[in-house]
N, C-alpha and C positions, 0 to 999 in steps of 0.2 A: 605450158605458157606460164611466164615470169607474173609475179605480186602486182607489176603497177599495169599490165596489161592487164589483167586480171579484173584490177578495179577499171579503171576507162573503160571497160565496159561492161561493167554495174553501173558506170555511171550516165556509162549514152541512154541505157533500157529505161533507169530511171525516170530519167531528163526526156524519155520518148514518150513514158505515163504519161511524167505530169502535162507533158505538151498534150496527147489525147485525150485528157480528161480537164484541158483547160476550156472549150467550148462550155460545157456543162457546166463549170463552176462558178465563172463567170456569169452564167444567166440564173444560177442560185442565188450570188453574193448580190446579183441586179434585182432581180424581183422577188425575191424572199427575206434572204438578212438582212437588205440593207433598210428595206421601207419598216421592217418591225427596229430597226434599230431607230431611223430617225422617228418612229413614229411611239418608242418610248424618250427618245428627248425633246421631245415635242410636248409629249403630256409633263413635262419639267417648266414649263413654261405657262405665262400668261399672256396668250398672242392670241391679237385679232385676225379673222381669215382671207382677211386681204391685204392691208396696209402694215408696210415695216415695222410693227410695232409688237415688239416683245419683250420682257422681262422675262428671269432666271425666280424662280419661287418654288424650288423644290417639291415639294409632297402635296403641298395645297393643294391639287386641285382632285388630289385621292383622300383626303380632308373631305377636303368637300361632300364630297359624292357619296360616305361615308352616308352622311347627316343629309344627304340629299332624298325627301320623299320620293320626285320623282323617278329618280335610277332606279330606285328598289320598286314600287307600283310598273319599272318596265322591264327588269328585273324577274319579275313573278309575271307577270302578261308573258314575259317573251318564253319562263320555263314553259308555263300553261299550252301556250301554241306546238310549243316546241314535242312536249308530252303525248299530246293528242294528236296530233299530227301523223308521228312516228307510228304510235298506236296502231291506228286505222292505216296508213299503209302497207302496213307489216301485215294485219291481218286480210285485207283485200286482194293485195299481193299475194297472199302466196294459196289463198281461197281461189284466186282468178288462175293461180300458174299450173295448182291440181286440176281444175276443169280442164285449162288449154291444154293441159302434159296428156288428156282420153284421146283418143279416136272417135271421130264425128264429122260429120257432113257440114262442112262450111267452117271447119275448124281453120284454115289459114287466112278465111275473110273474118273471121271473129277478131283474131291478132290481130292483123292490122286496125282496127275497130278500137280495140281497145289500148292500143301504142298511141293514137289518134291527141289524146292529153297533154301527153309530156313534148308532144312536135313544135306544138304552135307558139308561138312568142308567150310571154307570160300577158305581157301587154292584151290581149287578142285575148284571154282567156280571162284576165277583167272585167274587163267588157263585158265579155258573156253573161257572164254572172252576173254584174249587175243590174242586166237587162232583165235576163232571169228572175231577180228577188224584187226588184223592183216595189213598191205597194201602193203604185199608179197603174203599171201597164204592163207588172211583169208575169210572166207569166208559171210561175210557181202560185203563184197567189190566187191566178184568175181558178187554178184546177181544185186549189185547196178552197173557195169560194164555190166553184159551179158543184162540188162535189157534195157540201155541206160540212166540211169538217171544220169549217172557222164562222162566224157571218163576218166579222171586217176586215180584213186585208191588216198581212203581218209586216212591220215596217226591219223587214231582214236585216238593214243595212242600218239603222239604229242602234244606238245605244244599251239597247238590252242584248240582242243577239248578232249583232256586229261580232262578237269573237266568235261565235259559231259558224255565222253564216264564214269567215275566213277559213276554218278550221275546214270546214267542208269542199272550199274548192283549193285549197291545196292538197289535200288529202286523193281531190277530185286529178290532178293536173299529175300530180309526183308519184301515185301509184304503182304508176307500167315501168317504173325504175325497177321496184321491188319483184313483179313479176315477169319480167326478162330476165332476171338477174339469178331468182328459184328456179324459173323455169329452164336456162338452160345449165342448170344443174340436177332437175330431174332427172333430163333427157338421155344424162352419160348413169341414170341406175342399171343396174342388170337388172331385165328380167326376170332374170332368175329365181330373185331374190323373193320377187312377187308371190312367184310361180309358186315357190320350194313353201312359201305361207299358205299362201291356199288352199294345199292340200295336205297339212299340218292344221288345215280348219282357223286360223288367222280373220276373223274380221275386217272390215273396210276399217276400224279405229286405231284395233293393233297393228295392223300393217303400216300407217299413218307415223304411231308411238314409238315402231319398234325397228321399223323402217326407216320408211321418210326423214320423219326428224333427225333421229341421228346422222342421216348421208347428206341433210341441205343446210344441221350446224354447222359449218364451217363459213359458207356463205352469205348466214343471217347476218352470224355474227361482224360479216364487213359493213353488212348491208345498212344493219344499226349504225354501224361505227360511225358510216359513212352520212347517213339520210342526218344524225343528230349534228353532225358537224354543218351540213346544209340547212337543217331549220332551223338552230337556234342560230345562223349567219341571215338569214334570210329575207332583205330588204325588199324587191321590185316587191313581190306578192305584200307582201302587209302595207306600206304606202302605196300601193297604186289601190289597195282595194279602203282605207282611209282616207285619203286622199278627195276633198270634196263632199264625200259623207256623212260629216255632219258628226261624228265619233269617232276621227281618226285617234282621238289619246284612251279607247278603249282599246286598242289593240296595237297602242305603239312599244316596238320592245326593243330592246336595249338598240340595236341598228338604225333602228330609225328615229332614238331620241340623239343618238350620235352624231347623225348626221341634221338633227333642225339646231342641238348643239353647237354645230362646227359652223352651218349655212345659211341657218335662223335669230340665230343668236351671234352668230361673230363668234364664239369662243372656239378658236383652234385647240388648246391647251386641254379646254375639259373633251372637246368630242376624242382628241387625245387619246384623253388614259377612260375613256371608256371604253373603245376600242383592243386596248393594252389589258385594262380585263378583265375582256369579254375571251380574249386570246389566251390568257391565264389562266380563266374558265373549261379554258376546254380543254390547252395542255394537262389539267390535273383532272377531267375526267375523264380524258384519257388512257391516261397513268394509272388509275382505277378501274375503269375498265378491261384492261389487258391484264390488269393482277386478279382482279377477279373471274374472270374468264380465259384463266392462260394457256386450257387447255384447247377452246375453239380455237383460242388463239394457234395455235400450235396447227393445228388439225385446216385452217382459213391460209 
């Protein structure tokens, strides 16, 4: 075959390959690259959220946020919310997965029940928990008073306990994701490993530390990464819990603050700057996370 014929064949293959992946590339450009690029550009403007008023101001939005106490308070509250929800989702999810991996009567029914929180809409979960925690007619306060644990109703949705209430509700709603992920991995671990460990006299704790934990560390790596991203950027749960509760500013995380700057103060540029900062934080944390746990990343 002559050289020109070979060249034409190679070019046809390249064009066919480009055409094959072009729909995916267009989706990535339209749904990821363009929104991120536009947000970066918008963060450099002094722009009204609705009116066609805009002015290029460079990095002034970022300079303003650097000295903005509300921004740092929101960052701190978001970090607290993310850390505690992720921690207890992992503890509860792994513990429940270990229990549901064992054989007992009614296991299938219980598996279906524990998945219920993750399947219901967030608005339904928030309404349910606001009803449970209400200090006037809430079930939680009723039983605390009936059992004599407290003498006065606790304002779970007030300024002192709103963060705790939001964390508890979020853990309840999202721990099934951890449960499902870990349970799926547990069911692939060869039973022979546990039988050999039992023969050697290994206790349940040792079997967990030396067999189960090394086997699930890959999936835990992925779960922690995903839950960290999702909880740090969680908007609906925090907004709905704070909306109308009178203590919203005590759980005002960065996504909520970005929303308020954009649609309450009509400062689209500042809102975009907050979103870009959140994106940068997640990118840096992800890179550091992969660097610290390179071995687990390879396993996962």
